[in-house]
N, C-alpha and C positions, 0 to 999 in steps of 0.2 A: 150145749157143748158136750159132745160125746167123747172126744179124745184129746188128752193133754199130753204133749211131749215135754218132758223135763230133761233139758240138756245139762249133764253133769260132768265135771272135770275131776272129781274126787278131792277137790280142795276144801278149805274151810267153808266156802260158800255153798257147798253141796247140801248141807243140812237146811240152810235157809231156803234153797230152791225146792227141796222136797217138802218142806213145811208149807210153802205156798201151794204146791201141787196137791198136797193132802187136803188143805182147806177148800180149794176150788173143786176138787174132785168130789169131796163130801157134799158140798153145796149143790153141785149140778149132776151128781150121780155119774161122773165121768170115769173113763178108764185112764190110767197114767202109764205112759211108756217112758221108762228111764233110758235115755240114749246117751252113750258114752263112746268117745273115740279113743281107741288105743293109739296114742301118739308115739312117734319115734323118740328115742332117747338120745340126747346129745352126749357124745363121747369124744374126749380129746385123744387124738392119735399121736403117740409120742414118737416123733421123727426128728427131734432135735430142737433147735432154737425156734423155728416157726412151726409149731405143732398145730395142725388144723383140728377143727372140731367137725365131726361128721355125725350124721343121724343114723342110728341103728334101730332095728326092731327091738321092743322090750323082750326081756328073757322070758322063757316059758313060766318061770316061777313068778315073775311080776304080772304076767297076763293072768295067771291063776289067782293071785292075790287080789287083783282088781276085780276079776269076775266074781270072786267070793264076796267082796264088799258090795257089789251091785245086787247080788242075790239077797244079801242081808237087808239092803234098802227096800227091795221089792217085798220081802217077807214082812218087813215092818209095816209097810203100807197095807198089805193084805190083812195083817193082824188087826188093823184099825178099820177094816171094812171097805177098803178101796181096791178095785180091780187093778192089778198092776202087772207089767211085764218088763223085761230087760232086753235091750238091743245094743250090741257092741259093733262098732265099725272100725276096721283096721286102717290107720293112717289116712282118714278121710278128710277131704277138703270141706270148706263151708258149703260149697255147691253140692257135694255129695250128702252132707247132713241135711241140707234143705230139700234135696230130692227125696230123702228118706222120710222127712216130715210130710211131704206131699203124698208119697206112697201110702203112708199110714193114715192119710185123711185127717191130719191134725187140725183141731179147731183153735188150739192155743199152743204157743211155744213158751216155755218158761226157762230162763237162763240167768246166770249170775254175771255181774260185771265187776271186774277187779279194777282198783284204782292204780293205774300205771302212768308213768311219765309220758310226755309227748315223744320223747326219743324212743322209748320202748314201742309205742304204737307205730312209729315210723319204720323201725327195724323189724318188728315182729307182727304187727298188725293188731286189729281189734276185732275179735270174733263177734262180740255182741253187736257192734256197729254193722258188720258184714251180714249178720243174720237179720238185723232190722231192715237193711236195704233190700234183701232178697226174699224175705218171708212172704208166703202166700196167705198167711193168717195173722191175727193179732199176736204180739209178742209182749210178754211181761218180763221186765228186766229187774232182777233183785240186786240191789246195791250191796257192796261189801261194807263192813263197818270200818275199814281202813280210812284214815283221814277224817273220821267224824269226831268232832270236838266232844270231849268227855268220855271217850272210849278208850 
């Protein structure tokens, strides 16, 4: 296993995903590519009673903040002896993310799975499930601690 792609969303699950990537990269002497999608930000447009929500690009400040976080994650892996790099995609679909994993010749994809309701999955979708359906290589899904008894 030469290349591990860790899909991160900068949520609380990111640390767990990177912890798994670190453990496997150390065991197999693999490179880790930290892949993050710069998602559009929902914003309410105030036009009165029926104010719609539209998606806008994140501010330059937010992009810079997220990029800095990703570089800190990369540097942490490097400090512990793991070859690591960062890749950011702007508002990419699951298909674009999967194309990038193919382009990078990923041998393994690691991602986190949030516990959301069925309604949420119907309206927003489930990235983990979509990646599992379309992946060209094995996928390791790291569960969140949400909904776990005793947590």
